[in-house]
N, C-alpha and C positions, 0 to 999 in steps of 0.2 A: 262760691260753690252752691249748687242748687239745694243740697241737703244740709247746708250750714244753718245752725239754729240762731235765732235772733237773741242777742244778749241783753237782758233786762235788769233793771233795778226797780224795786218797789218802795214807794214813799207813802207812808200811811199804812199801818199794819194791823188795823183792827179787824172787825168782822168782815167788812166788804173787801178790804185789801187781801185778806186770807182767801176769800172766795175767788177773787180774780187770779190769785197765784195758783190755786188748784185748777182753775180753768186753763191757765197757761200750761200747766203740766199735762193735763189731759190732751190738749191740742198737739203736743209733741213737737212743736216747731219753735219753742222758746226755751232759753236757759236762764234761770234766775241766778244772777251773779251776786247781787248785793241787796241790802235792805236798809231802810232808815225810818226811825220814828222818834218822837220826842223823849221817850223813856227807855232806859237801858233794858228793863225787863221785857218790853215789847220787842225790842231788837233781838235780844237773846232768844226768846221763844220762837220768833219767826225764823231766825237763822237755823235753829236746831230742827225745826219742822221741815224746812225746804232745802237744807244743806247749802246755804249761801253765807256770805261774809257780811256781818253787820258793819255799818259805818257810824262814825261819831257825829257827822254833820252832813247837811245837804251838799255843801261845797266839796266835801271829800269825794262823794260819788260822782259829782259833775266833772271833777278833774280826772276821773278814771277813764282813760282812753279806750279801755276794753268794753265799756258800757255803751250800747247803741240806743236804747230806748228807756224811758222813764214812765212807770205806771203810777198815777197819782190818785189816791183815795183819802185825802186829808180833809179837814174842815173846809167848808165852802169858801170861807173868807180868805183862805190861804192860797187858793188856786192861782190867782193872777200872778202873784209874786213868783211862785214856783215855775209857772210857765215861762215867765221872762228870763229867769235864771237858767232853766234847762235849755230853752231855745238858744240863748246866748252862748251856751256851751256846745251847741250843735247836736243836741240829743232829740230824738223823736219822742213824741208824747202821746200817751193815752190818759185822758183826764176824766174822772167821774163827773157826771152831771150833778148840779148845774155847772156849766163852764165857769161862770163868775156870778157875782150877786148884783152887778149893774151892767147895763148895756155898754157904758163907756169902758169899763174894765174888760169886757168881752171883746170889744173892737180892738183895744190895745193888745190883748193877748193874741188875737188872730194876726194882727199886723206884725207882732214880734216873731211869730212862727214863719210868716211869709218872708220877712226880711232875712231870717236865718236859713231859709230854704229847707225847713224841716216839716214833717207831717204832724199836725195836731188833730188827734181823733178824740171825739167826745163819746162818753158811755151811754148813748141813746140806743140801748140794745133792743128795745121793744119793737122797733120797726123790723127787726130780724126774726121775730116770732112767726111761726108758720101761719097762725091765724091772720096776722096783719098782711103777710105776703099773699095769702089766699085772696083776701079782699082786693088787693091791688091787681092780682091776675084777673079776677072777675071784672074789675073796672076796665082794665086795658083791653080785655077781650070783647067788651061791649055787652056782656051778659047782664050787668047791672042796669044798663040803659043810661039815661042822663043823670049825672050826680048832682043833686040839689042841696043835700045837707049831710053833714057828718056830725055825730054827737058822741062824746066820750065821757065816761063817768069814772071817778077815782074814789073808791071807798076802801080805805086801808083797814081791814078788820082783823089783821093778824097781830097787832100790837095791843096787848090788853093792859099795859101799864106804861107810863111815860118812860122814854129812853133815858139812859144815863149819859153823863158827860156832855160834850158839845152837841149831841143830838137833841138835847133838851134846852139848848140856848136859843132864846128868841132872836138874837142877833144873827144866828146862822140860818134862820128860817123866816126871813122878812115877809114872805108871801104865804106863810102857813103851809098847807098841803101842796100848794102850787110849786113851792120851791124845789122839792125833791121828787114829788109824785106827778103833779100836773104837767111838768115839762115833758114827761114821756108822751103824754097824749098830744101836746102841742107838736112835738116832733112827728108823731104819727100823722097829724093833719098835713104837715108839709110833705111827708112821704106819699100820702095817698092823693092829695089834691094840689100840691104845688105851693108856691109862695103866697103869703097873705098880704092883702092890700090895705086892710083897715081892721083895727082891733077896738072893741068896746068891752070894758071889764069893770067889775066892782067886787069888793070883798068886804064882808061884814063879820065882826067878832060878836057873836051873840052872848057869850059868857066868857068870863076871864077872871082868874085869881092872879093878881099881879105879883104875888110873892113867889109863885112857881107856875110852870106850865102844866099843872096837874088838873086843872079844871078849865078846859078851853074848848070852845066850839067855833070852828072856822068854816065859813061858807064862802065859796068863790064861784063866780060865774064869768066865763070868758066867751065872748062871741067874736069870731074872726070871719071876715067877709072878703074872700077873693073874688075874682070875676065869676059870678054865677053860682058860687057854692057857699052855703051858709054853714059855719062850723060852731058848735056849742059845746062848752066844757063845764058842767056843774060838778061840784064835789064838796064834801064836808067830812070833818073828823071830830071826835070828841074824846076827852079823857076825864075820868071821874076820880076823885081822891081815894075812893075805896077800891081802886084797881078793877072796877068793872067797866067794860066798854059799852057805851050806848051807840048802837049802829042802826041808823034809819029807824029809830023809835023802838028798837028791841035791845034788851040787855043780855050781855054774854058774861057769864060768871067766870072769874079768874080760875085758870087751870082746867076749864072745860070748854066744850065746843057746842055751839048751837047748830043742830043738824040742818036746820032750814037755811042758815046763812053759810055755813062751812061744812058741807057734807063730806064724810070720810070717803065715800065711794063716788068717784066722778065718772060720769058717762060721757064719752066723746061725742060731740055733736058734729055737724057738717064742717065746722072749721077746726076740728081736732079737740084734744083735751086741754081746754083753757090756753090754747096757743102752743102747747108743747108738741115737738115733732114726734110722730109715732113711728 
């Protein structure tokens, strides 16, 4: 039936899993049936919040014939195995980026979904922002003229202390800021200019405390060159042990905001308010 809701299960119930569930509720076209996470407390809290049934294992929800789709927001290293299991069970998938941590795993995940005849969607949502779509409309209309270069910057100034849990595990972030942030910009390159033919990249760790990722400066440069278009993606991030964030040479105190870097009042420019729909 046209008005029938898609029946979903959520796997990974942390901050981002909860945000995705709220988005599904706001959309009004999905029903959250079940949920699963590693800890009983997380399952119970999520189930109470969204009125769904918790599961004791991933296998339990994949055997549930009432479930149509699986929304995955678990640690990056777990994505590949979950995709294989869910696809094998005939479930459609929405997986948070990055899809996997290696190209080989990514190709196998795509092959598994194709073999099972299920949809595998990746959470590259920034191509859907109004600012990005406006740029594409300008390009397609010819208003921008000939496209010679695209450049993207990723400066994550909203985290003023290292994250907890797996978010602070170097094994889950083998490319530093490129792992979870830079991939958005690479996807935008594809969306705006098409497939890439050649990639030149390097990454340098300028500072590192090996006992913890509390003092880390990561610089990444990616240059992608398709036919006639040069794409460049520089970015860096830094964490300091005293919970101050150094951002482009300026210090932001914990608990406060630097008005120059993060203004409280945002004025909408020609592409909208930082990409948000107005």
